[in-house]
C-alpha positions as CSV (number, residue, x, y, z in Angstrom):
1,M,-31.3,-61.7,217.4
2,N,-34.6,-61.0,219.2
3,F,-35.7,-57.8,220.7
4,I,-37.1,-57.6,224.2
5,H,-39.7,-54.9,223.6
6,P,-42.8,-55.8,221.5
7,Y,-42.5,-52.4,219.7
8,S,-39.1,-53.1,218.1
9,R,-40.1,-56.7,217.7
10,F,-43.1,-55.7,215.6
11,G,-40.9,-53.7,213.3
12,L,-38.6,-56.7,212.8
13,A,-41.5,-59.1,212.3
14,Y,-43.0,-56.8,209.7
15,L,-39.7,-56.7,207.8
16,M,-39.6,-60.5,207.8
17,Y,-43.2,-60.7,206.6
18,A,-42.9,-58.0,204.0
19,E,-39.6,-59.3,202.5
20,Q,-40.7,-63.0,202.9
21,I,-37.5,-63.9,204.9
22,Q,-37.3,-66.6,207.6
23,S,-34.5,-65.2,209.7
24,V,-33.2,-61.9,211.0
25,D,-29.8,-62.8,209.4
26,E,-31.4,-62.2,206.0
27,V,-32.3,-58.5,206.7
28,T,-30.3,-56.1,204.6
29,K,-29.6,-52.4,204.7
30,E,-31.6,-51.9,201.5
31,M,-34.7,-53.5,203.2
32,L,-34.4,-51.1,206.1
33,L,-34.2,-48.0,203.8
34,K,-37.0,-49.3,201.6
35,H,-39.5,-49.6,204.5
36,L,-38.4,-46.4,206.2
37,K,-39.3,-44.6,203.0
38,I,-42.6,-46.5,202.6
39,G,-43.5,-45.2,206.1
40,L,-42.6,-41.7,205.2
41,G,-44.6,-42.1,202.0
42,H,-47.6,-42.6,204.2
43,F,-46.9,-39.7,206.5
44,R,-49.5,-37.3,205.3
45,M,-52.6,-37.5,203.1
46,R,-54.7,-34.9,201.2
47,T,-57.8,-34.4,199.2
48,K,-58.1,-32.4,196.1
49,N,-61.8,-32.1,196.4
50,N,-63.6,-29.1,197.7
51,P,-66.1,-29.7,200.5
52,E,-68.1,-26.6,199.3
53,T,-68.9,-28.2,196.0
54,D,-68.2,-32.0,196.3
55,D,-70.3,-34.5,198.2
56,I,-67.4,-36.9,198.6
57,L,-63.8,-36.1,199.7
58,K,-61.3,-38.6,198.2
59,F,-57.9,-38.7,199.9
60,E,-54.5,-39.9,198.6
61,Y,-51.1,-40.3,200.3
62,I,-48.4,-37.7,199.6
63,G,-45.4,-39.6,198.3
64,F,-42.0,-39.5,200.1
65,Q,-40.2,-37.5,197.4
66,E,-43.0,-35.0,197.1
67,M,-42.9,-34.5,200.8
68,I,-39.2,-33.8,200.6
69,D,-39.4,-31.5,197.5
70,S,-42.4,-29.4,198.5
71,K,-41.6,-29.2,202.3
72,I,-45.3,-29.6,203.0
73,N,-44.6,-30.7,206.6
74,D,-43.2,-27.2,207.3
75,T,-46.5,-25.5,206.4
76,N,-48.8,-24.4,209.2
77,E,-52.6,-25.1,209.5
78,L,-52.5,-28.0,207.0
79,S,-55.9,-29.4,208.3
80,K,-57.7,-26.3,207.0
81,K,-56.4,-27.2,203.5
82,G,-57.5,-30.8,203.7
83,I,-54.0,-32.2,204.5
84,Y,-53.8,-34.5,207.5
85,L,-51.2,-36.4,209.4
86,C,-51.9,-40.1,208.7
87,P,-53.3,-42.2,211.6
88,N,-50.5,-44.8,211.1
89,V,-47.8,-42.2,212.1
90,L,-47.5,-42.2,215.9
91,T,-46.9,-38.6,216.6
92,T,-49.0,-35.4,217.0
93,D,-49.6,-32.4,214.8
94,F,-47.5,-30.3,217.2
95,N,-44.6,-32.8,217.2
96,S,-44.9,-33.9,213.5
97,K,-42.1,-31.6,212.3
98,T,-39.6,-33.1,214.8
99,T,-40.8,-36.6,214.0
100,W,-40.4,-36.1,210.3
101,Q,-36.9,-34.6,210.6
102,S,-35.8,-37.4,212.9
103,L,-37.0,-40.0,210.4
104,V,-35.3,-38.3,207.5
105,N,-32.1,-38.1,209.5
106,M,-32.3,-41.8,210.3
107,I,-32.6,-42.6,206.6
108,N,-29.4,-40.6,206.0
109,I,-27.6,-42.4,208.8
110,V,-28.6,-45.8,207.6
111,D,-27.6,-44.9,204.0
112,Q,-24.1,-43.9,205.1
113,T,-23.5,-46.8,207.6
114,E,-22.4,-50.4,206.9
115,F,-25.0,-53.0,207.9
116,G,-22.6,-54.6,210.4
117,D,-22.2,-51.2,212.1
118,L,-25.9,-50.8,212.4
119,I,-26.0,-53.8,214.7
120,L,-22.9,-52.8,216.7
121,K,-23.3,-49.0,217.0
122,R,-25.6,-47.6,219.7
123,A,-27.6,-44.3,219.6
124,D,-30.3,-42.4,221.5
125,L,-33.8,-43.8,221.4
126,T,-35.4,-40.4,220.9
127,T,-39.1,-39.6,221.1
128,G,-39.0,-38.4,217.5
129,L,-38.3,-42.0,216.4
130,V,-40.0,-44.0,219.2
131,P,-43.2,-42.3,220.6
132,I,-43.0,-44.1,224.0
133,S,-39.4,-43.3,224.6
134,G,-38.3,-40.4,226.8
135,K,-35.5,-38.9,228.9
136,F,-34.8,-40.3,232.3
137,N,-32.2,-39.9,235.0
138,N,-29.9,-42.9,235.2
139,G,-27.8,-41.8,238.1
140,G,-26.0,-39.1,236.1
141,K,-26.0,-35.3,236.4
142,G,-29.0,-34.9,234.1
143,Q,-31.6,-36.7,232.1
144,S,-30.8,-38.6,228.9
145,Y,-32.5,-40.8,226.4
146,P,-32.0,-44.6,226.6
147,K,-29.7,-46.1,224.0
148,A,-30.2,-49.1,221.6
149,S,-28.5,-50.4,218.5
150,L,-29.1,-48.5,215.3
151,F,-30.7,-51.7,213.9
152,E,-33.3,-51.8,216.8
153,I,-34.0,-48.1,216.5
154,V,-34.7,-48.5,212.8
155,C,-37.1,-51.3,213.5
156,C,-38.8,-49.1,216.0
157,A,-39.0,-46.3,213.5
158,I,-40.6,-48.7,211.0
159,S,-43.2,-49.6,213.7
160,S,-43.9,-45.9,214.2
161,T,-44.7,-45.2,210.5
162,T,-45.7,-48.3,208.6
163,P,-49.3,-48.3,207.5
164,Y,-49.4,-52.1,207.7
165,K,-50.2,-52.3,211.4
166,P,-53.6,-52.0,213.2
167,C,-54.2,-48.3,213.9
168,L,-56.9,-45.7,214.6
169,A,-57.1,-42.2,215.7
170,Y,-58.3,-41.3,219.2
171,K,-60.6,-38.2,219.2
172,E,-60.1,-35.7,222.0
173,V,-62.1,-32.6,222.6
174,G,-60.1,-29.6,223.9
175,K,-60.3,-25.8,224.2
176,N,-59.2,-25.5,220.5
177,G,-61.6,-28.1,219.2
178,T,-61.3,-31.8,218.4
179,S,-57.8,-33.3,218.0
180,F,-56.9,-36.7,216.6
181,I,-54.3,-38.8,218.3
182,S,-52.9,-41.6,216.2
183,T,-52.8,-45.0,218.1
184,A,-51.4,-48.4,217.1
185,I,-52.4,-51.8,218.5
186,I,-49.3,-53.9,219.0
187,P,-49.5,-57.4,220.6
188,D,-46.8,-58.8,222.8
189,L,-46.0,-61.8,220.7
190,E,-42.8,-63.7,219.9
191,I,-41.3,-63.2,216.4
192,K,-43.0,-66.2,214.7
193,E,-46.4,-65.5,216.2
194,M,-46.0,-61.7,215.4
195,V,-45.2,-62.5,211.8
196,D,-48.4,-64.6,211.6
197,F,-50.4,-61.8,213.3
198,I,-49.1,-59.2,210.8
199,E,-49.8,-61.5,207.8
200,L,-53.3,-62.1,209.0
201,F,-54.0,-58.4,209.6
202,N,-52.7,-57.5,206.2
203,K,-54.8,-60.1,204.5
204,I,-57.8,-58.8,206.2
205,S,-57.0,-55.2,205.2
206,S,-56.2,-56.0,201.6
207,S,-59.2,-58.2,201.0
208,Q,-61.9,-56.2,202.7
209,L,-60.7,-52.6,202.7
210,K,-61.0,-50.7,199.4
211,E,-60.6,-47.0,198.6
212,N,-63.8,-46.1,200.5
213,I,-61.8,-45.8,203.8
214,L,-59.8,-43.1,202.1
215,S,-63.0,-41.1,201.5
216,K,-65.6,-39.3,203.5
217,K,-69.0,-38.0,202.7
218,V,-69.4,-34.3,203.3
219,Y,-71.8,-33.5,206.1
220,R,-74.0,-30.4,205.6
221,E,-76.7,-29.2,208.0
222,K,-80.2,-29.4,206.6
223,P,-81.7,-25.9,206.3
224,S,-84.6,-25.2,208.6
225,N,-88.0,-23.9,207.6
226,N,-87.0,-20.4,208.6
227,K,-86.7,-18.2,205.5
228,A,-83.7,-16.3,206.8
229,S,-81.8,-19.5,207.4
230,K,-82.6,-20.8,203.9
231,K,-80.9,-17.8,202.4
232,K,-77.9,-18.3,204.6
233,K,-75.1,-20.3,202.9
234,I,-74.3,-23.5,204.7
235,E,-70.5,-23.9,204.8
236,A,-68.9,-27.3,204.8
237,N,-65.4,-27.9,206.1
238,F,-62.7,-30.5,205.3
239,T,-63.1,-33.7,207.3
240,R,-60.9,-36.7,207.9
241,P,-61.6,-40.0,206.0
242,K,-63.0,-43.2,207.5
243,I,-59.5,-44.7,208.0
244,F,-59.2,-42.6,211.1
245,D,-61.8,-44.8,212.7
246,G,-59.5,-47.7,212.1
247,N,-57.7,-49.3,209.2
248,F,-59.5,-52.7,209.5
249,P,-63.0,-53.8,208.5
250,D,-66.0,-52.8,210.6
251,A,-63.8,-50.7,212.9
252,P,-66.0,-49.3,215.7
253,K,-66.4,-45.6,215.8
254,S,-65.6,-45.6,219.5
255,F,-61.9,-45.7,220.3
256,A,-62.6,-47.6,223.5
257,L,-63.9,-50.5,221.5
258,G,-61.0,-50.5,219.0
259,C,-59.1,-53.5,220.3
260,V,-62.1,-55.8,220.7
261,G,-63.3,-54.5,217.3
262,L,-60.0,-55.8,215.8
263,L,-60.6,-59.3,217.2
264,G,-64.1,-59.2,215.8
265,A,-62.8,-58.3,212.4
266,I,-60.4,-61.2,212.5
267,G,-63.1,-63.6,213.3
268,K,-65.4,-62.3,210.6
269,W,-62.7,-62.5,207.9
270,A,-61.7,-66.0,208.9
271,E,-65.2,-67.3,208.3
272,E,-65.7,-65.5,205.0
273,A,-62.3,-66.4,203.7
274,K,-62.6,-70.0,205.0
275,E,-59.4,-69.6,207.0
276,T,-60.9,-70.4,210.4
277,L,-58.1,-72.9,211.4
278,W,-55.2,-70.5,210.8
279,A,-57.0,-67.4,212.0
280,G,-58.1,-69.4,215.0
281,Q,-54.5,-70.2,215.9
282,V,-53.6,-66.5,215.6
283,L,-56.5,-65.6,217.9
284,D,-55.5,-68.3,220.3
285,S,-52.0,-66.8,220.5
286,L,-53.6,-63.6,221.8
287,K,-55.2,-65.3,224.8
288,G,-53.6,-64.0,228.0
289,V,-51.3,-61.7,225.9
290,S,-51.1,-58.0,226.4
291,L,-52.2,-55.8,223.4
292,Y,-50.5,-52.4,223.7
293,L,-52.3,-49.3,222.7
294,I,-49.4,-47.0,221.7
295,K,-49.7,-43.3,221.0
296,Y,-47.3,-40.4,221.3
297,G,-45.9,-40.3,224.8
298,E,-48.1,-43.1,226.2
299,A,-48.7,-46.8,226.1
300,T,-51.5,-48.8,227.8
301,S,-52.2,-52.5,227.7
302,V,-55.3,-54.6,227.6
303,T,-55.8,-58.4,227.9
304,F,-58.9,-60.2,226.8
305,N,-60.7,-63.0,228.6
306,H,-60.4,-66.3,226.6
307,Y,-64.3,-66.5,226.3
308,I,-64.2,-63.2,224.3
309,I,-61.5,-64.5,222.0
310,D,-63.6,-67.7,221.5
311,L,-66.5,-65.5,220.5
312,A,-64.2,-64.0,217.8
313,K,-63.3,-67.4,216.6
314,E,-67.0,-68.3,216.2
315,N,-67.6,-65.0,214.3
316,K,-69.9,-63.7,216.9
317,L,-67.8,-60.9,218.4
318,N,-68.1,-58.5,215.4
319,Q,-71.9,-58.4,215.8
320,I,-71.6,-58.0,219.6
321,V,-69.2,-55.0,219.3
322,N,-71.6,-53.3,216.8
323,A,-74.6,-54.0,219.1
324,V,-72.7,-52.5,222.1
325,Y,-72.0,-49.3,220.1
326,F,-75.6,-48.9,218.8
327,S,-77.3,-49.7,222.0
328,E,-79.1,-46.7,223.4
329,I,-78.7,-45.2,226.9
330,I,-82.2,-44.7,228.2
331,S,-81.6,-41.3,229.9
332,V,-79.8,-39.9,226.9
333,G,-81.5,-41.3,223.8
334,R,-79.7,-42.0,220.6
335,R,-75.9,-41.5,220.3
336,P,-75.2,-38.0,218.9
337,Y,-73.8,-37.9,215.4
338,D,-71.3,-35.2,216.3
339,F,-68.4,-36.4,218.5
340,R,-68.3,-33.0,220.4
341,E,-71.9,-33.5,221.4
342,E,-71.4,-37.1,222.2
343,S,-68.5,-36.2,224.5
344,K,-71.0,-34.3,226.7
345,T,-73.1,-37.4,227.3
346,K,-72.7,-40.7,229.2
347,Y,-71.7,-42.5,226.0
348,P,-67.9,-42.2,226.4
349,L,-68.2,-43.6,230.0
350,Y,-70.5,-46.4,228.6
351,D,-68.0,-47.3,225.9
352,M,-65.2,-47.5,228.5
353,F,-67.3,-49.7,230.8
354,S,-68.3,-51.9,227.8
355,S,-64.7,-52.3,226.7
356,R,-63.6,-53.2,230.2
357,F,-66.3,-55.8,230.5
358,L,-65.4,-57.3,227.2
359,Q,-61.7,-57.5,228.3
360,L,-62.1,-58.8,231.8
361,F,-65.5,-60.5,231.6
362,D,-65.9,-60.7,235.4
363,K,-68.4,-59.6,238.0
364,P,-66.9,-56.2,238.9
365,S,-66.6,-55.2,235.3
366,F,-70.2,-56.4,234.6
367,K,-71.5,-54.4,237.5
368,D,-69.9,-51.2,236.1
369,F,-71.3,-52.1,232.6
370,L,-74.8,-52.3,234.1
371,S,-74.4,-49.0,236.0
372,I,-75.5,-47.1,232.9
373,R,-79.1,-48.2,232.1
374,T,-79.2,-49.0,228.4
375,E,-81.7,-50.5,225.9
376,Y,-79.5,-53.3,224.5
377,K,-79.6,-54.6,221.0
378,P,-80.8,-58.2,220.5
379,E,-77.3,-59.3,219.3
380,L,-76.0,-58.9,222.9
381,E,-78.1,-61.9,224.0
382,K,-75.2,-64.3,223.1
383,L,-72.8,-62.3,225.3
384,F,-75.1,-62.2,228.3
385,T,-76.0,-65.9,228.0
386,L,-72.4,-66.8,227.9
387,Y,-71.6,-64.6,230.9
388,F,-74.5,-66.0,233.0
389,E,-73.7,-69.6,232.2
390,K,-69.9,-69.6,232.3
391,I,-69.0,-66.8,234.8
392,M,-72.1,-66.9,237.1
393,S,-72.5,-70.6,236.7
394,I,-76.3,-70.4,236.2
395,R,-78.0,-73.5,234.6
396,P,-78.9,-72.9,230.9
397,E,-82.6,-73.8,231.7
398,I,-82.7,-70.9,234.2
399,V,-81.1,-68.4,231.9
400,S,-83.6,-69.4,229.1
401,S,-86.5,-69.0,231.6
402,A,-85.2,-65.7,232.8
403,K,-85.1,-64.5,229.2
404,E,-88.8,-65.2,228.8
405,L,-89.6,-63.3,232.0
406,G,-87.5,-60.4,230.8
407,L,-89.2,-60.4,227.4
408,W,-92.6,-60.3,229.2
409,L,-91.5,-57.4,231.4
410,N,-90.3,-55.5,228.3
411,Y,-93.6,-56.1,226.6
412,V,-95.5,-55.0,229.7
413,A,-93.7,-51.7,229.6
414,Y,-94.3,-51.3,225.9
415,K,-98.0,-52.2,226.2
416,A,-98.6,-49.7,229.0
417,A,-96.7,-47.0,227.1
418,K,-98.6,-47.5,223.9
419,E,-101.9,-47.1,225.7
420,E,-100.7,-43.9,227.3
421,T,-99.3,-42.3,224.1
422,K,-102.1,-42.9,221.6
423,D,-101.9,-40.3,218.7
424,K,-98.4,-39.2,220.0
425,T,-95.0,-39.5,218.4
426,F,-92.6,-42.5,218.5
427,D,-90.3,-40.6,220.8
428,D,-93.1,-40.1,223.3
429,L,-93.7,-43.9,223.2
430,K,-90.1,-44.6,223.9
431,K,-90.0,-42.1,226.8
432,A,-93.1,-43.6,228.3
433,K,-91.8,-47.2,227.9
434,A,-88.5,-46.1,229.6
435,K,-90.5,-44.6,232.5
436,H,-92.4,-47.9,233.1
437,L,-89.2,-49.9,232.9
438,V,-87.6,-47.7,235.5
439,E,-90.7,-48.2,237.7
440,I,-90.5,-52.0,237.4
441,E,-86.7,-51.9,238.1
442,S,-87.3,-49.7,241.2
443,S,-89.6,-52.4,242.5
444,A,-86.8,-54.9,242.0
445,L,-84.2,-52.7,243.6
446,S,-86.2,-52.1,246.7
447,A,-86.5,-55.8,247.5
448,K,-84.6,-57.2,250.4
449,R,-85.0,-60.9,249.5
450,P,-85.3,-62.9,246.3
451,T,-88.9,-63.9,246.9
452,A,-89.8,-60.3,247.7
453,L,-88.2,-59.2,244.4
454,L,-90.3,-61.6,242.4
455,A,-93.5,-60.7,244.2
456,Q,-93.0,-56.9,243.9
457,T,-91.8,-56.9,240.3
458,I,-94.5,-59.3,239.0
459,T,-97.2,-57.6,240.9
460,R,-96.2,-54.2,239.5
461,A,-96.1,-55.6,236.0
462,G,-99.4,-57.3,236.4
463,R,-101.1,-54.1,237.5
464,L,-99.7,-52.3,234.5
465,S,-100.8,-54.8,231.9
466,G,-103.5,-57.0,233.5
467,M,-101.5,-60.0,232.4
468,D,-99.9,-62.9,234.2
469,A,-96.2,-63.9,233.9
470,P,-95.6,-66.5,231.2
471,E,-95.4,-70.2,232.1
472,E,-91.9,-70.3,230.5
473,A,-90.7,-68.1,233.4
474,D,-91.5,-70.8,236.0
475,E,-88.1,-72.3,236.0
476,F,-86.4,-69.0,236.9
477,M,-89.0,-68.1,239.5
478,Q,-88.7,-71.6,241.2
479,A,-84.9,-71.3,241.3
480,T,-85.3,-67.8,242.9
481,S,-87.8,-69.1,245.5
482,N,-85.8,-72.1,246.6
483,G,-82.6,-70.0,246.9
484,E,-80.7,-71.5,244.0
485,I,-80.1,-68.0,242.7
486,S,-79.0,-65.2,245.0
487,L,-80.2,-61.6,244.9
488,D,-77.0,-60.2,243.5
489,I,-77.4,-62.6,240.5
490,I,-81.2,-62.0,240.0
491,L,-80.9,-58.3,239.4
492,P,-78.3,-58.5,236.5
493,V,-80.4,-61.2,234.9
494,F,-83.5,-59.0,235.1
495,W,-81.7,-56.0,233.6
496,T,-80.2,-57.8,230.6
497,T,-82.7,-60.4,229.5
498,G,-85.5,-59.4,227.3
């Protein structure tokens, strides 16, 4: 038996991995009950610490039986008490009661049904059990849920709740504050490859993730110098632990970078654990395959360019993802610590464009990525070099030469800014440097021909610094002058090198 949909297939593959069985024929009713209860034992988490007095909030899962006995899930405003819906449970706070009851009912049905009947009998595939299911009109008088075998529905329910899948929580700012929407990453793989993916993910999680992802440092505002504010008590609220950013190592804090961050984590673990061959095979299985981002009521898919997966295999992608996140938008400055403040800036759009570029790795996505002017971290040099050489087909000698020219232009802007901002702050220096970079880029943008671009840009930079362009830049300038590189290629090279 093999399921068509990757969501139910994931649940079946997880059962096979967890129970160390080789065939679906070895699945038993007891296995189904066991893993349904494990999922419900990771439905909610809580901290017994007090954010007013404790610097660290340590969280623990509320066991299945305690959830049943105490009826915690029927209580309102749990987040104000430091009790949260776990990120591995694909529902929302508003729908959590329905989801919980649907899962408890399914446990009772499985317990009272013979295993053979679980395969033969069909039932409604409700949203309470499968977050991406819903009612539809199938030519009848009204809408109804699709049907599936009880066995497939249970496998879906296990996918919906198991903590042993890649997951993170998407932050969304609304009228009532910030909400967290649990999301899972499910690849569209066949059973054998899915089992390997699940095994690899769980090895990564168990070997690199310790209790620290179930904890969170309490953030308190620093008191100002104002005497009145010093006397005022600074209150601290409950806050979610690190696992909400992702249950895998080095999970990026930006949801948009979650999938590519997972690939990077696999590559990093493979090298450190000396499992590069096996992990490389799992990464290869993801080439050209859809990875589904599944949350309550919605599923979207992404597919990664094979060059990006190769970067993961070489353990270079993890650094690149971090460098993307910590690069600084010139017009905004540093990324705000508070997500609500960050949501008002260009950073969410920058993250989305970055993610799309890392997925597609083509000219249109690169153009969007460059549309937000950013001071890139040095680790992105590997990514840009790969793009220029493989996608734009520029000779390595030209790319290297362009890098030297870019470094020189960057130094020119810094030198001019330093002279302007003597005895001023570091922030003043950064603003002045950004201003000069914009001036240099404006000269480049106004050019109609490649030769004019070089002349205008280098002339402007020379006037700012009193310096000549370095000899190492000759290869790039010659390729520009003889038409080997077109204008639409020169500008991206200017903006990303150096």
